[in-house]
C-alpha positions as CSV (number, residue, x, y, z in Angstrom):
1,M,-0.1,0.0,-0.1
2,S,1.0,3.5,-0.7
3,V,-0.4,6.7,0.9
4,L,-1.8,9.7,-1.5
5,V,0.4,8.7,-4.5
6,N,1.8,5.6,-6.3
7,K,3.0,4.2,-9.5
8,D,-0.5,4.2,-10.8
9,S,-1.3,7.8,-10.0
10,K,-2.2,9.9,-13.2
11,I,-0.6,13.2,-12.4
12,I,-1.0,16.6,-14.2
13,V,1.0,19.7,-13.6
14,Q,-0.9,22.9,-13.3
15,G,1.4,25.8,-14.6
16,F,3.1,23.1,-16.9
17,T,4.8,25.3,-18.9
18,G,6.2,28.0,-16.8
19,S,9.9,27.8,-15.6
20,E,9.3,26.3,-12.2
21,G,6.7,23.8,-13.4
22,T,8.9,22.7,-16.3
23,F,12.0,22.4,-14.1
24,H,10.1,20.3,-11.4
25,A,8.1,18.2,-14.0
26,E,11.2,17.2,-15.7
27,Q,12.8,15.9,-12.3
28,M,9.7,14.2,-11.4
29,I,9.5,12.3,-15.3
30,A,13.3,11.5,-14.7
31,Y,12.4,9.9,-11.3
32,G,9.6,7.6,-13.0
33,T,6.6,9.3,-11.8
34,N,3.5,8.9,-14.0
35,I,2.8,12.7,-15.3
36,V,0.4,12.3,-17.9
37,G,0.1,15.9,-19.1
38,G,-0.2,19.4,-17.8
39,V,-2.4,22.4,-17.8
40,T,-1.2,26.0,-19.1
41,P,-4.4,28.2,-20.2
42,G,-4.0,29.3,-23.7
43,K,-1.5,26.5,-24.8
44,G,-3.8,23.7,-24.9
45,G,-3.2,21.3,-28.0
46,Q,0.6,21.8,-27.9
47,E,3.1,19.4,-26.3
48,H,5.8,20.0,-23.7
49,L,8.3,17.7,-22.2
50,G,6.8,14.9,-24.5
51,K,3.3,15.3,-22.6
52,P,0.2,17.1,-23.9
53,V,-0.8,20.6,-22.8
54,F,-4.3,21.0,-21.9
55,N,-6.3,24.6,-21.4
56,T,-8.2,23.4,-18.3
57,V,-8.2,20.7,-15.7
58,S,-11.4,19.2,-17.0
59,E,-10.0,18.5,-20.3
60,A,-7.1,16.7,-18.7
61,V,-9.3,14.4,-16.6
62,S,-11.3,13.4,-19.7
63,E,-8.7,13.3,-22.1
64,V,-5.9,11.3,-19.9
65,E,-7.9,10.6,-16.8
66,A,-5.9,12.6,-14.3
67,D,-6.6,11.9,-10.6
68,T,-3.6,14.1,-9.1
69,T,-2.4,17.4,-9.6
70,I,0.7,19.4,-8.7
71,I,0.3,23.1,-9.0
72,F,3.2,25.6,-9.5
73,V,0.8,28.5,-10.6
74,P,1.9,32.0,-9.2
75,P,0.4,32.7,-5.8
76,A,-2.2,35.5,-7.3
77,F,-3.7,32.5,-9.6
78,A,-3.1,29.5,-7.3
79,A,-6.2,29.4,-5.2
80,D,-8.2,29.4,-8.5
81,A,-6.3,26.6,-9.8
82,I,-6.9,24.5,-6.5
83,M,-10.6,25.3,-6.7
84,E,-10.5,24.4,-10.5
85,A,-8.8,21.0,-9.8
86,A,-11.2,19.8,-7.0
87,S,-14.3,21.0,-9.2
88,A,-13.0,19.0,-12.1
89,G,-12.9,15.8,-10.0
90,I,-9.1,15.4,-9.1
91,K,-8.7,13.4,-6.2
92,V,-5.3,14.6,-4.7
93,V,-4.4,18.2,-5.3
94,I,-0.7,18.9,-4.1
95,T,0.0,22.8,-4.1
96,I,3.9,23.7,-4.1
97,T,3.0,27.5,-4.3
98,E,4.3,29.8,-1.7
99,G,2.9,33.3,-0.8
100,I,-0.9,32.6,-1.8
101,P,-3.0,35.4,0.0
102,V,-4.6,34.0,3.1
103,A,-8.2,35.3,2.1
104,D,-7.6,33.3,-0.9
105,M,-6.8,30.3,0.8
106,V,-9.8,30.6,3.0
107,K,-12.1,30.7,0.0
108,A,-10.3,27.5,-1.6
109,Y,-10.1,25.8,1.5
110,D,-14.1,26.5,2.1
111,Y,-14.8,25.6,-1.6
112,I,-13.2,21.9,-1.2
113,Q,-15.0,20.8,1.9
114,D,-17.7,19.3,0.0
115,K,-15.8,17.9,-2.8
116,D,-14.1,14.4,-2.9
117,C,-10.6,15.5,-3.0
118,R,-7.7,15.9,-0.6
119,L,-5.4,19.1,-0.5
120,V,-1.7,18.9,0.4
121,G,0.0,22.2,1.0
122,P,0.2,25.2,-0.1
123,N,3.8,26.2,0.4
124,C,5.0,22.8,0.8
125,P,7.2,20.2,-0.9
126,G,4.9,17.9,-1.9
127,V,4.5,14.0,-1.4
128,I,6.9,11.0,-2.0
129,T,6.1,7.2,-2.0
130,P,9.8,6.0,-3.0
131,G,10.4,4.1,-6.2
132,E,7.0,4.8,-7.4
133,A,6.1,8.6,-7.5
134,K,7.6,11.8,-6.4
135,V,5.0,14.6,-6.8
136,G,6.9,17.6,-5.7
137,I,10.3,19.3,-5.2
138,M,12.1,16.9,-2.9
139,P,15.4,15.5,-4.2
140,G,14.3,11.9,-5.0
141,F,17.7,10.5,-4.6
142,V,17.4,10.8,-0.7
143,F,14.4,8.5,-0.4
144,E,14.6,4.7,-0.1
145,K,11.7,2.4,-0.1
146,G,11.1,1.2,3.3
147,N,8.6,1.0,6.3
148,V,9.0,4.4,8.0
149,G,6.4,7.1,7.3
150,V,7.5,10.8,7.4
151,V,5.0,14.0,8.2
152,S,6.7,17.3,8.2
153,K,5.8,21.1,8.0
154,S,9.4,21.7,7.1
155,G,10.6,20.8,3.6
156,T,14.3,20.6,4.3
157,L,13.8,18.4,7.6
158,T,11.7,16.0,5.4
159,Y,14.8,15.6,3.4
160,E,17.1,15.4,6.5
161,A,14.8,13.0,8.4
162,A,14.5,10.7,5.3
163,D,18.5,10.7,5.0
164,Q,18.8,9.5,8.5
165,V,16.4,7.0,8.3
166,V,18.0,5.5,5.1
167,R,21.5,5.8,6.8
168,Q,20.0,3.6,9.6
169,G,19.4,0.9,7.1
170,L,15.4,1.7,6.9
171,G,13.6,3.3,4.5
172,I,10.5,5.1,3.8
173,T,6.9,4.6,2.6
174,T,5.5,7.7,1.9
175,A,6.8,11.3,3.0
176,I,4.1,13.9,3.1
177,G,5.2,17.6,3.4
178,I,2.3,19.5,4.8
179,G,3.3,22.9,4.3
180,G,4.1,25.8,6.3
181,D,1.3,28.2,5.9
182,P,-1.4,29.2,8.5
183,I,-4.1,27.5,6.1
184,I,-3.4,24.2,4.6
185,G,-5.5,21.4,3.3
186,T,-4.2,18.4,5.2
187,T,-3.2,18.7,9.0
188,T,-0.4,16.8,10.7
189,K,-3.1,14.9,12.7
190,E,-4.8,13.9,9.2
191,A,-1.4,12.9,7.7
192,V,-0.1,11.0,10.7
193,E,-3.5,9.1,10.5
194,L,-3.1,8.2,7.1
195,L,0.3,6.6,7.9
196,I,-1.1,5.1,11.2
197,N,-3.7,3.5,9.2
198,D,-1.2,2.3,6.2
199,A,-0.3,-1.3,6.3
200,D,3.1,-1.1,5.3
201,T,4.2,1.8,7.7
202,E,5.7,0.5,11.0
203,C,6.7,3.7,12.7
204,V,6.0,7.5,11.6
205,V,8.3,10.3,12.1
206,M,6.3,13.9,12.8
207,I,8.2,16.9,12.5
208,G,6.5,20.2,13.5
209,E,7.6,23.5,14.4
210,I,6.5,26.6,17.0
211,G,3.3,27.9,16.1
212,G,-0.3,26.8,16.0
213,Q,-1.8,23.7,17.5
214,L,-1.3,21.1,14.8
215,E,1.0,18.9,16.4
216,A,-0.8,19.0,19.7
217,D,-4.0,17.7,17.9
218,A,-2.0,15.2,16.3
219,A,-0.6,13.9,19.3
220,Q,-4.1,13.8,21.2
221,W,-5.4,11.7,18.4
222,Y,-2.7,9.2,18.3
223,K,-3.1,8.9,22.1
224,A,-7.0,8.5,21.9
225,S,-6.5,6.0,18.8
226,G,-4.7,3.5,21.2
227,S,-2.4,2.5,18.0
228,T,0.7,0.7,19.1
229,K,2.7,2.1,15.9
230,P,5.5,4.2,17.5
231,I,6.0,7.6,16.4
232,V,9.1,9.8,16.3
233,G,8.5,13.4,17.0
234,F,11.0,16.6,16.6
235,I,9.8,20.3,17.2
236,A,11.8,23.2,15.2
237,G,12.3,26.2,16.7
238,E,13.1,25.9,20.3
239,T,15.8,28.3,20.2
240,A,13.7,31.1,18.3
241,P,13.7,34.5,19.9
242,A,10.2,35.3,21.4
243,G,8.1,37.5,18.9
244,R,10.2,36.7,16.1
245,T,8.7,35.9,12.6
246,M,10.1,32.7,11.3
247,G,10.5,31.4,7.5
248,H,7.1,29.8,7.6
249,A,4.0,32.0,7.7
250,G,2.5,29.6,10.3
251,A,5.5,29.7,12.6
252,I,4.0,32.4,14.9
253,V,3.8,31.7,18.4
254,G,0.5,32.9,19.7
255,G,0.0,31.4,23.1
256,S,1.7,29.3,25.9
257,D,1.0,26.2,24.1
258,D,2.4,27.4,20.8
259,T,5.9,27.2,22.0
260,A,8.6,24.2,21.3
261,Q,8.6,23.3,24.8
262,A,5.0,23.0,25.3
263,K,4.5,21.2,22.1
264,K,7.2,18.7,23.0
265,R,5.9,18.2,26.5
266,I,2.1,17.2,24.9
267,M,3.8,14.8,22.5
268,R,5.6,13.0,25.5
269,E,2.3,12.7,27.6
270,C,0.6,11.3,24.5
271,G,3.4,8.6,24.2
272,I,5.4,10.0,21.3
273,H,9.2,9.6,21.3
274,V,10.4,13.2,21.1
275,V,13.9,14.0,20.3
276,D,15.5,17.4,21.0
277,S,17.6,17.6,18.0
278,P,17.0,16.5,14.2
279,A,20.2,14.8,14.4
280,E,18.6,12.4,16.6
281,I,15.7,11.3,14.5
282,G,17.1,8.4,12.6
283,L,18.9,6.7,15.6
284,K,15.5,6.9,17.4
285,V,13.6,5.4,14.7
286,K,16.0,2.5,14.9
287,E,15.9,2.3,18.3
288,V,11.9,2.4,18.6
289,L,11.7,-0.2,15.7
290,G,14.2,-2.5,17.7
């Protein structure tokens, strides 16, 4: 089993012919990802990277049966791209775009609530199921197939955690970068739940950061679920000065429970194996898997 994306996913790229879309589509195709086409309004009927270009997502759905999309559309148009994908029947919408206005995301988030689709991101590195599909901007060579799932707010720490797990002789089932914006489609809890319920995933690495309640929600869900699958957790931003805006729009401490110390305490209370440094993630995973 795999989570969200696999070798059978039929993936399109929105913003296909732009510089970002082109660069990363090339990387995804080289990885072996099943890219079936792309969307750039006004360029329908052309070919790009050997794949068909469509004017709309609904055309891509009817012509090549696309079920997954990755969005590289500029911030001003990205929320519309999300809503277009959802209304066209796309099941998994992975949004890489950073800097989408919060008001736009509120509208897009509300719009997709009654649609049969899952949004990952925005402002995220994407999702990878090693050896099957890389739908994102992560360096594919870091990831080896295995039995450890990764959920992360941070792109860079996703790759770091995967590299450490692989160096311990283990590997990854699926890594999900949920994104660092205040409004995202798939929360830490939802991503952890997907991996806990995945038969091939025997351990989950959960990487969070200061700001918000996502990690506490995930920890409390995990405790209530009664799951015996171990989770290894890390929270970034412990040394961040109070009141300083961090790199992620969501990494703003609003209350006493938003701090790294408070999150780590809640996670430990809920049975999560918390490490104090990202350098300890791989060793701790190896230890808990015995």
